[in-house]
N, CA and C atoms as an extended XYZ file, in Angstrom:
492
Properties=species:S:1:pos:R:3:atomname:S:1:resname:S:1:resid:I:1 pbc="F F F"
N        74.619      110.709       89.990 N   MET     1
C        75.555      109.751       90.488 CA  MET     1
C        76.951      110.494       90.518 C   MET     1
N        77.699      110.294       91.630 N   SER     2
C        78.946      110.882       91.838 CA  SER     2
C        80.083      109.910       91.646 C   SER     2
N        81.236      110.426       91.239 N   VAL     3
C        82.444      109.615       91.133 CA  VAL     3
C        83.393      110.051       92.212 C   VAL     3
N        83.916      109.163       93.005 N   TYR     4
C        84.806      109.433       94.071 CA  TYR     4
C        86.172      108.956       93.761 C   TYR     4
N        87.244      109.666       94.098 N   THR     5
C        88.571      109.251       93.801 CA  THR     5
C        89.413      109.198       95.071 C   THR     5
N        90.475      108.448       94.964 N   TYR     6
C        91.374      108.309       96.119 CA  TYR     6
C        92.812      108.128       95.509 C   TYR     6
N        93.741      108.850       96.035 N   SER     7
C        95.139      108.714       95.582 CA  SER     7
C        96.025      108.511       96.786 C   SER     7
N        96.663      107.353       96.914 N   PRO     8
C        97.600      107.127       98.040 CA  PRO     8
C        98.706      108.121       98.138 C   PRO     8
N        99.086      108.712       96.985 N   SER     9
C       100.186      109.687       96.994 CA  SER     9
C        99.778      111.003       97.699 C   SER     9
N        98.476      111.162       97.970 N   ASP    10
C        98.037      112.353       98.652 CA  ASP    10
C        98.142      112.212      100.187 C   ASP    10
N        98.496      111.051      100.649 N   ILE    11
C        98.648      110.867      102.116 CA  ILE    11
C        99.927      111.525      102.568 C   ILE    11
N        99.888      112.233      103.617 N   SER    12
C       101.041      112.924      104.138 CA  SER    12
C       101.140      112.595      105.607 C   SER    12
N       102.388      112.191      105.982 N   VAL    13
C       102.672      111.899      107.451 CA  VAL    13
C       103.863      112.762      107.865 C   VAL    13
N       103.653      113.539      108.881 N   THR    14
C       104.706      114.420      109.366 CA  THR    14
C       104.895      114.135      110.896 C   THR    14
N       106.155      113.886      111.256 N   LEU    15
C       106.516      113.670      112.662 CA  LEU    15
C       107.609      114.665      113.072 C   LEU    15
N       107.414      115.403      114.129 N   ALA    16
C       108.417      116.324      114.612 CA  ALA    16
C       108.813      117.324      113.555 C   ALA    16
N       107.865      117.762      112.745 N   GLY    17
C       108.141      118.722      111.650 CA  GLY    17
C       108.767      118.131      110.396 C   GLY    17
N       109.054      116.886      110.378 N   ARG    18
C       109.690      116.310      109.241 CA  ARG    18
C       108.696      115.351      108.510 C   ARG    18
N       108.551      115.565      107.215 N   LYS    19
C       107.656      114.805      106.416 CA  LYS    19
C       108.327      113.438      106.189 C   LYS    19
N       107.551      112.362      106.479 N   LEU    20
C       108.042      111.016      106.237 CA  LEU    20
C       107.772      110.625      104.777 C   LEU    20
N       108.756      109.910      104.220 N   TYR    21
C       108.627      109.461      102.809 CA  TYR    21
C       109.364      108.186      102.673 C   TYR    21
N       109.223      107.573      101.471 N   GLY    22
C       109.875      106.269      101.252 CA  GLY    22
C       109.045      105.132      101.780 C   GLY    22
N       107.744      105.288      101.643 N   PHE    23
C       106.815      104.216      102.164 CA  PHE    23
C       106.974      102.955      101.328 C   PHE    23
N       106.631      101.830      101.975 N   ALA    24
C       106.645      100.579      101.274 CA  ALA    24
C       105.477      100.476      100.356 C   ALA    24
N       105.547       99.519       99.407 N   GLU    25
C       104.423       99.370       98.477 CA  GLU    25
C       103.277       98.753       99.236 C   GLU    25
N       102.070       99.253       99.020 N   GLY    26
C       100.903       98.731       99.688 CA  GLY    26
C       100.466       99.638      100.792 C   GLY    26
N       100.245       99.085      101.983 N   GLN    27
C        99.774       99.879      103.067 CA  GLN    27
C       100.761      100.919      103.503 C   GLN    27
N       100.335      102.199      103.741 N   VAL    28
C       101.261      103.297      104.061 CA  VAL    28
C       101.165      103.518      105.562 C   VAL    28
N        99.973      103.710      106.098 N   VAL    29
C        99.810      104.072      107.519 CA  VAL    29
C        98.481      103.532      107.992 C   VAL    29
N        98.428      103.151      109.227 N   SER    30
C        97.112      102.747      109.862 CA  SER    30
C        97.037      103.360      111.233 C   SER    30
N        95.846      103.694      111.618 N   ILE    31
C        95.583      104.340      112.906 CA  ILE    31
C        94.512      103.516      113.618 C   ILE    31
N        94.812      103.079      114.822 N   LYS    32
C        93.878      102.236      115.581 CA  LYS    32
C        93.682      102.772      116.987 C   LYS    32
N        92.498      102.967      117.362 N   ARG    33
C        92.162      103.370      118.755 CA  ARG    33
C        92.209      102.100      119.594 C   ARG    33
N        92.873      102.193      120.783 N   GLU    34
C        93.080      100.996      121.590 CA  GLU    34
C        91.910      100.736      122.582 C   GLU    34
N        91.159      101.703      122.896 N   THR    35
C        89.971      101.453      123.768 CA  THR    35
C        88.695      101.756      123.018 C   THR    35
N        87.635      101.052      123.294 N   PRO    36
C        86.406      101.350      122.536 CA  PRO    36
C        85.866      102.736      122.940 C   PRO    36
N        85.063      103.301      122.089 N   VAL    37
C        84.481      104.602      122.348 CA  VAL    37
C        83.464      104.480      123.510 C   VAL    37
N        82.685      103.420      123.464 N   PHE    38
C        81.695      103.165      124.565 CA  PHE    38
C        81.941      101.798      125.224 C   PHE    38
N        81.748      101.740      126.478 N   THR    39
C        81.742      100.504      127.217 CA  THR    39
C        80.423      100.400      127.984 C   THR    39
N        79.980       99.242      128.318 N   HIS    40
C        78.716       99.143      129.004 CA  HIS    40
C        78.831       98.091      130.115 C   HIS    40
N        77.913       98.202      131.077 N   ARG    41
C        77.822       97.188      132.130 CA  ARG    41
C        76.368       97.043      132.420 C   ARG    41
N        75.955       95.754      132.556 N   ARG    42
C        74.575       95.448      132.866 CA  ARG    42
C        74.451       95.090      134.348 C   ARG    42
N        73.408       95.636      135.006 N   SER    43
C        73.208       95.371      136.375 CA  SER    43
C        72.323       94.108      136.570 C   SER    43
N        72.145       93.618      137.760 N   MET    44
C        71.351       92.409      138.010 CA  MET    44
C        69.884       92.598      137.625 C   MET    44
N        69.407       93.813      137.732 N   ASP    45
C        67.958       94.056      137.336 CA  ASP    45
C        67.779       94.321      135.837 C   ASP    45
N        68.812       94.193      135.073 N   GLY    46
C        68.713       94.330      133.592 CA  GLY    46
C        69.018       95.645      133.003 C   GLY    46
N        69.199       96.657      133.914 N   ASN    47
C        69.569       98.011      133.420 CA  ASN    47
C        70.988       98.030      132.832 C   ASN    47
N        71.201       98.904      131.937 N   VAL    48
C        72.533       99.029      131.332 CA  VAL    48
C        73.023      100.436      131.462 C   VAL    48
N        74.290      100.508      131.895 N   VAL    49
C        74.940      101.864      131.990 CA  VAL    49
C        76.029      101.869      130.905 C   VAL    49
N        75.948      102.914      130.131 N   VAL    50
C        76.883      103.114      129.079 CA  VAL    50
C        77.863      104.228      129.438 C   VAL    50
N        79.155      103.946      129.298 N   THR    51
C        80.193      104.917      129.577 CA  THR    51
C        80.875      105.366      128.340 C   THR    51
N        81.099      106.671      128.188 N   VAL    52
C        81.847      107.187      127.018 CA  VAL    52
C        83.282      107.275      127.473 C   VAL    52
N        84.180      106.653      126.691 N   ASN    53
C        85.592      106.738      126.926 CA  ASN    53
C        86.181      107.774      126.032 C   ASN    53
N        86.328      109.021      126.589 N   ARG    54
C        86.751      110.166      125.766 CA  ARG    54
C        88.216      110.063      125.428 C   ARG    54
N        89.013      109.463      126.317 N   TYR    55
C        90.478      109.453      126.128 CA  TYR    55
C        90.928      108.016      125.813 C   TYR    55
N        91.825      107.954      124.909 N   SER    56
C        92.348      106.698      124.476 CA  SER    56
C        93.788      106.878      124.012 C   SER    56
N        94.526      105.764      124.027 N   THR    57
C        95.819      105.724      123.315 CA  THR    57
C        95.559      105.171      121.937 C   THR    57
N        96.323      105.638      121.005 N   TYR    58
C        96.186      105.123      119.628 CA  TYR    58
C        97.500      104.519      119.202 C   TYR    58
N        97.391      103.555      118.339 N   THR    59
C        98.541      102.959      117.704 CA  THR    59
C        98.534      103.319      116.231 C   THR    59
N        99.656      103.985      115.829 N   VAL    60
C        99.792      104.403      114.451 CA  VAL    60
C       100.950      103.506      113.894 C   VAL    60
N       100.694      102.891      112.848 N   THR    61
C       101.685      102.005      112.220 CA  THR    61
C       102.019      102.648      110.895 C   THR    61
N       103.356      102.865      110.679 N   VAL    62
C       103.875      103.460      109.461 CA  VAL    62
C       104.819      102.390      108.881 C   VAL    62
N       104.651      102.124      107.603 N   ILE    63
C       105.458      101.061      106.936 CA  ILE    63
C       106.331      101.740      105.859 C   ILE    63
N       107.669      101.707      106.154 N   LEU    64
C       108.602      102.320      105.233 CA  LEU    64
C       109.423      101.218      104.547 C   LEU    64
N       109.957      101.549      103.356 N   ALA    65
C       110.873      100.628      102.689 CA  ALA    65
C       112.221      100.710      103.434 C   ALA    65
N       112.928       99.621      103.456 N   GLN    66
C       114.277       99.634      104.167 CA  GLN    66
C       115.233      100.654      103.595 C   GLN    66
N       115.008      101.073      102.364 N   THR    67
C       115.815      102.061      101.704 CA  THR    67
C       115.498      103.532      102.006 C   THR    67
N       114.412      103.739      102.730 N   SER    68
C       114.000      105.072      103.092 CA  SER    68
C       114.951      105.744      104.104 C   SER    68
N       115.479      106.937      103.808 N   PRO    69
C       116.313      107.620      104.759 CA  PRO    69
C       115.602      108.008      106.047 C   PRO    69
N       114.283      107.989      106.012 N   VAL    70
C       113.478      108.320      107.212 CA  VAL    70
C       113.689      107.272      108.313 C   VAL    70
N       114.083      106.072      108.010 N   ASN    71
C       114.362      105.050      109.052 CA  ASN    71
C       115.415      105.557      110.014 C   ASN    71
N       116.469      106.170      109.489 N   GLN    72
C       117.521      106.678      110.307 CA  GLN    72
C       117.024      107.782      111.207 C   GLN    72
N       116.189      108.690      110.687 N   PHE    73
C       115.598      109.777      111.453 CA  PHE    73
C       114.744      109.171      112.608 C   PHE    73
N       113.962      108.198      112.287 N   LEU    74
C       113.092      107.596      113.355 CA  LEU    74
C       113.906      106.874      114.387 C   LEU    74
N       114.943      106.234      113.997 N   HIS    75
C       115.903      105.586      114.977 CA  HIS    75
C       116.509      106.681      115.884 C   HIS    75
N       116.879      107.807      115.335 N   GLN    76
C       117.419      108.917      116.172 CA  GLN    76
C       116.436      109.496      117.148 C   GLN    76
N       115.166      109.628      116.690 N   ILE    77
C       114.124      110.118      117.603 CA  ILE    77
C       113.908      109.159      118.700 C   ILE    77
N       113.854      107.875      118.368 N   GLN    78
C       113.616      106.871      119.410 CA  GLN    78
C       114.806      106.848      120.439 C   GLN    78
N       115.989      106.979      119.863 N   LYS    79
C       117.211      106.979      120.776 CA  LYS    79
C       117.159      108.171      121.718 C   LYS    79
N       116.824      109.329      121.219 N   LEU    80
C       116.675      110.562      122.035 CA  LEU    80
C       115.634      110.374      123.098 C   LEU    80
N       114.514      109.793      122.765 N   GLN    81
C       113.440      109.565      123.750 CA  GLN    81
C       113.902      108.575      124.805 C   GLN    81
N       114.571      107.575      124.455 N   LYS    82
C       115.069      106.528      125.378 CA  LYS    82
C       116.145      107.132      126.272 C   LYS    82
N       117.102      107.826      125.695 N   ASN    83
C       118.148      108.386      126.473 CA  ASN    83
C       117.685      109.443      127.454 C   ASN    83
N       116.704      110.234      127.070 N   SER    84
C       116.224      111.277      128.002 CA  SER    84
C       115.547      110.664      129.192 C   SER    84
N       114.852      109.517      129.081 N   VAL    85
C       114.274      108.861      130.228 CA  VAL    85
C       115.417      108.167      131.067 C   VAL    85
N       116.350      107.483      130.374 N   SER    86
C       117.472      106.806      131.062 CA  SER    86
C       118.263      107.732      131.903 C   SER    86
N       118.567      108.911      131.382 N   VAL    87
C       119.423      109.857      132.106 CA  VAL    87
C       118.743      110.261      133.380 C   VAL    87
N       117.432      110.567      133.320 N   LEU    88
C       116.693      110.950      134.551 CA  LEU    88
C       116.624      109.797      135.553 C   LEU    88
N       116.476      108.606      135.086 N   ASN    89
C       116.303      107.446      136.034 CA  ASN    89
C       117.632      106.942      136.625 C   ASN    89
N       118.699      107.068      135.845 N   ASN    90
C       119.958      106.420      136.290 CA  ASN    90
C       121.007      107.312      136.834 C   ASN    90
N       121.004      108.586      136.457 N   ARG    91
C       122.140      109.443      136.825 CA  ARG    91
C       121.860      110.450      137.833 C   ARG    91
N       120.724      110.475      138.408 N   SER    92
C       120.377      111.497      139.390 CA  SER    92
C       120.648      111.050      140.751 C   SER    92
N       121.427      111.850      141.569 N   PRO    93
C       121.656      111.466      142.959 CA  PRO    93
C       120.425      111.714      143.860 C   PRO    93
N       119.435      112.384      143.287 N   PHE    94
C       118.240      112.791      144.054 CA  PHE    94
C       117.058      111.948      143.687 C   PHE    94
N       117.235      110.734      143.320 N   SER    95
C       116.143      109.924      142.741 CA  SER    95
C       114.971      109.721      143.713 C   SER    95
N       115.237      109.876      144.985 N   GLY    96
C       114.167      109.618      145.981 CA  GLY    96
C       113.386      110.870      146.321 C   GLY    96
N       113.821      111.987      145.847 N   LEU    97
C       113.127      113.271      146.200 CA  LEU    97
C       111.904      113.546      145.332 C   LEU    97
N       110.895      114.072      145.988 N   SER    98
C       109.629      114.337      145.274 CA  SER    98
C       109.825      115.451      144.258 C   SER    98
N       110.712      116.374      144.538 N   GLY    99
C       110.994      117.473      143.569 CA  GLY    99
C       111.533      116.916      142.257 C   GLY    99
N       112.304      115.847      142.298 N   LEU   100
C       112.791      115.248      141.080 CA  LEU   100
C       111.671      114.585      140.310 C   LEU   100
N       110.649      114.111      140.963 N   ALA   101
C       109.536      113.543      140.262 CA  ALA   101
C       108.833      114.541      139.383 C   ALA   101
N       108.774      115.775      139.850 N   LYS   102
C       108.202      116.895      139.037 CA  LYS   102
C       109.078      117.179      137.849 C   LYS   102
N       110.405      117.135      138.046 N   ILE   103
C       111.335      117.350      136.909 CA  ILE   103
C       111.241      116.236      135.925 C   ILE   103
N       111.091      115.010      136.396 N   LYS   104
C       110.951      113.860      135.528 CA  LYS   104
C       109.676      113.972      134.748 C   LYS   104
N       108.594      114.427      135.367 N   ALA   105
C       107.319      114.597      134.626 CA  ALA   105
C       107.450      115.620      133.573 C   ALA   105
N       108.051      116.750      133.859 N   VAL   106
C       108.196      117.799      132.849 CA  VAL   106
C       109.121      117.320      131.763 C   VAL   106
N       110.233      116.689      132.022 N   SER   107
C       111.142      116.145      130.982 CA  SER   107
C       110.473      115.112      130.163 C   SER   107
N       109.738      114.193      130.830 N   SER   108
C       109.002      113.193      130.088 CA  SER   108
C       107.958      113.778      129.158 C   SER   108
N       107.278      114.815      129.645 N   ASP   109
C       106.255      115.499      128.851 CA  ASP   109
C       106.924      116.139      127.620 C   ASP   109
N       108.110      116.754      127.860 N   LEU   110
C       108.806      117.369      126.698 CA  LEU   110
C       109.260      116.314      125.702 C   LEU   110
N       109.683      115.153      126.225 N   MET   111
C       110.170      114.059      125.405 CA  MET   111
C       109.063      113.545      124.433 C   MET   111
N       107.856      113.604      124.895 N   THR   112
C       106.754      113.060      124.030 CA  THR   112
C       106.062      114.089      123.251 C   THR   112
N       106.478      115.376      123.404 N   LYS   113
C       105.782      116.451      122.629 CA  LYS   113
C       106.392      116.589      121.244 C   LYS   113
N       106.093      115.577      120.481 N   LEU   114
C       106.457      115.539      119.040 CA  LEU   114
C       105.183      115.568      118.254 C   LEU   114
N       104.917      116.568      117.531 N   PRO   115
C       103.688      116.588      116.698 CA  PRO   115
C       103.675      115.560      115.597 C   PRO   115
N       102.577      114.837      115.578 N   LEU   116
C       102.296      113.876      114.507 CA  LEU   116
C       101.075      114.320      113.759 C   LEU   116
N       101.259      114.506      112.417 N   ILE   117
C       100.131      114.955      111.557 CA  ILE   117
C       100.007      114.012      110.409 C   ILE   117
N        98.833      113.420      110.260 N   ILE   118
C        98.551      112.536      109.137 CA  ILE   118
C        97.422      113.142      108.390 C   ILE   118
N        97.614      113.420      107.106 N   LYS   119
C        96.622      114.041      106.241 CA  LYS   119
C        96.344      113.265      105.014 C   LYS   119
N        95.127      113.230      104.636 N   SER   120
C        94.727      112.789      103.298 CA  SER   120
C        93.796      113.910      102.774 C   SER   120
N        93.198      113.699      101.575 N   ASP   121
C        92.445      114.762      101.041 CA  ASP   121
C        91.134      115.017      101.849 C   ASP   121
N        90.686      114.078      102.626 N   LYS   122
C        89.418      114.291      103.344 CA  LYS   122
C        89.569      114.268      104.898 C   LYS   122
N        90.734      113.937      105.432 N   SER   123
C        90.867      113.836      106.895 CA  SER   123
C        92.189      114.300      107.367 C   SER   123
N        92.194      114.697      108.594 N   VAL   124
C        93.423      115.143      109.315 CA  VAL   124
C        93.410      114.473      110.674 C   VAL   124
N        94.537      113.845      111.051 N   PHE   125
C        94.712      113.253      112.351 CA  PHE   125
C        95.958      113.926      113.014 C   PHE   125
N        95.846      114.340      114.254 N   PHE   126
C        96.876      115.140      114.916 CA  PHE   126
C        97.073      114.787      116.315 C   PHE   126
N        98.291      114.673      116.808 N   SER   127
C        98.618      114.445      118.190 CA  SER   127
C        99.979      115.084      118.523 C   SER   127
N       100.129      115.638      119.729 N   THR   128
C       101.413      116.123      120.181 CA  THR   128
C       101.997      115.281      121.250 C   THR   128
N       101.316      114.239      121.663 N   LYS   129
C       101.833      113.302      122.699 CA  LYS   129
C       102.202      111.972      122.078 C   LYS   129
N       103.441      111.875      121.637 N   VAL   130
C       103.843      110.749      120.708 CA  VAL   130
C       105.150      110.145      121.259 C   VAL   130
N       105.247      108.827      121.131 N   TRP   131
C       106.489      108.109      121.394 CA  TRP   131
C       106.543      106.926      120.482 C   TRP   131
N       107.762      106.583      120.103 N   LEU   132
C       108.027      105.377      119.250 CA  LEU   132
C       108.123      104.213      120.215 C   LEU   132
N       107.182      103.281      120.075 N   GLU   133
C       107.086      102.192      121.065 CA  GLU   133
C       108.178      101.167      120.929 C   GLU   133
N       108.497      100.752      119.707 N   GLU   134
C       109.507       99.725      119.541 CA  GLU   134
C       110.248       99.880      118.230 C   GLU   134
N       111.477       99.281      118.178 N   GLU   135
C       112.170       99.310      116.925 CA  GLU   135
C       111.591       98.292      115.981 C   GLU   135
N       111.606       98.634      114.704 N   PRO   136
C       111.076       97.670      113.743 CA  PRO   136
C       111.996       96.426      113.579 C   PRO   136
N       111.390       95.364      113.202 N   GLU   137
C       112.134       94.120      112.905 CA  GLU   137
C       112.943       94.426      111.630 C   GLU   137
N       114.187       94.012      111.627 N   VAL   138
C       115.063       94.253      110.469 CA  VAL   138
C       115.337       92.910      109.777 C   VAL   138
N       114.939       92.794      108.499 N   THR   139
C       115.153       91.605      107.705 CA  THR   139
C       115.905       91.983      106.453 C   THR   139
N       116.916       91.157      106.127 N   TYR   140
C       117.639       91.373      104.843 CA  TYR   140
C       117.375       90.195      103.935 C   TYR   140
N       117.115       90.473      102.676 N   SER   141
C       116.819       89.417      101.713 CA  SER   141
C       117.293       89.904      100.350 C   SER   141
N       116.927       89.173       99.275 N   LYS   142
C       117.313       89.600       97.967 CA  LYS   142
C       116.440       90.715       97.414 C   LYS   142
N       115.355       91.079       98.176 N   GLY   143
C       114.483       92.127       97.752 CA  GLY   143
C       114.545       93.259       98.785 C   GLY   143
N       113.680       94.262       98.529 N   ILE   144
C       113.580       95.426       99.447 CA  ILE   144
C       112.530       95.052      100.496 C   ILE   144
N       112.913       95.060      101.713 N   GLU   145
C       112.055       94.684      102.805 CA  GLU   145
C       111.361       95.898      103.411 C   GLU   145
N       110.425       95.672      104.304 N   ASP   146
C       109.732       96.757      104.992 CA  ASP   146
C       110.216       96.988      106.390 C   ASP   146
N       110.091       98.218      106.909 N   ARG   147
C       110.362       98.525      108.299 CA  ARG   147
C       109.054       99.066      108.847 C   ARG   147
N       108.512       98.308      109.785 N   VAL   148
C       107.187       98.651      110.368 CA  VAL   148
C       107.439       99.379      111.688 C   VAL   148
N       107.125      100.729      111.707 N   TRP   149
C       107.289      101.524      112.890 CA  TRP   149
C       105.972      101.660      113.620 C   TRP   149
N       106.064      101.376      114.948 N   THR   150
C       104.852      101.534      115.783 CA  THR   150
C       105.002      102.775      116.642 C   THR   150
N       104.070      103.707      116.388 N   ILE   151
C       104.050      104.946      117.095 CA  ILE   151
C       102.804      104.958      117.974 C   ILE   151
N       103.025      105.328      119.322 N   LYS   152
C       101.889      105.392      120.216 CA  LYS   152
C       101.609      106.913      120.441 C   LYS   152
N       100.364      107.206      120.614 N   CYS   153
C       100.057      108.589      120.912 CA  CYS   153
C        98.690      108.666      121.643 C   CYS   153
N        98.531      109.776      122.357 N   PHE   154
C        97.236      110.031      122.989 CA  PHE   154
C        96.943      111.511      122.832 C   PHE   154
N        95.759      111.883      123.272 N   GLN   155
C        95.220      113.247      122.968 CA  GLN   155
C        95.208      113.441      121.458 C   GLN   155
N        94.725      112.431      120.796 N   PHE   156
C        94.657      112.390      119.351 CA  PHE   156
C        93.456      113.225      118.867 C   PHE   156
N        93.579      114.003      117.897 N   ARG   157
C        92.450      114.790      117.342 CA  ARG   157
C        92.282      114.309      115.873 C   ARG   157
N        91.063      114.235      115.441 N   SER   158
C        90.831      113.889      114.033 CA  SER   158
C        89.743      114.791      113.507 C   SER   158
N        89.785      115.032      112.233 N   ARG   159
C        88.750      115.839      111.589 CA  ARG   159
C        88.569      115.237      110.223 C   ARG   159
N        87.325      114.937      109.901 N   ILE   160
C        86.980      114.411      108.574 CA  ILE   160
C        86.204      115.490      107.866 C   ILE   160
N        86.725      115.863      106.708 N   VAL   161
C        86.074      116.952      105.942 CA  VAL   161
C        84.947      116.360      105.115 C   VAL   161
N        83.742      116.856      105.282 N   THR   162
C        82.659      116.373      104.533 CA  THR   162
C        82.137      117.416      103.540 C   THR   162
N        81.342      117.031      102.648 N   GLY   163
C        80.822      117.968      101.676 CA  GLY   163
C        81.582      117.923      100.364 C   GLY   163
N        81.142      118.701       99.409 N   LYS   164
C        81.780      118.614       98.058 CA  LYS   164
C        82.743      119.707       97.875 C   LYS   164
């Protein structure tokens, strides 16, 4: 009979090369695939076709305490991402040119190239196509509140280490 252990302090979340810390008590991070791995369709004669959905967007939720300095870092990342898109959309005199569309695509691609790495003792999740979807709700009370950050990513890779 084996004994298995788990330590939440072994979970590591790194975004754009910076380790996130100051997590709220309880849930630290969650990762959810937005599309199912398989979809199916049944034909009139009863046959079923199963499709493998290799690509999906993922939602990563990180819960920080309001006292964590990382909240300011995430706000700055989100602001930079938002401003880089706004500058391209609003300030260009060539907005109708197809050449600008290529520049927008390259700039947008650079804007989302923030590596996200989530590690525990048995698994690693990794993506370089990342954006902060929304600002967290801010609540002030007599206690320490949570800041829930929603991070979207695609081209997510995961590896679960098996064995002893």
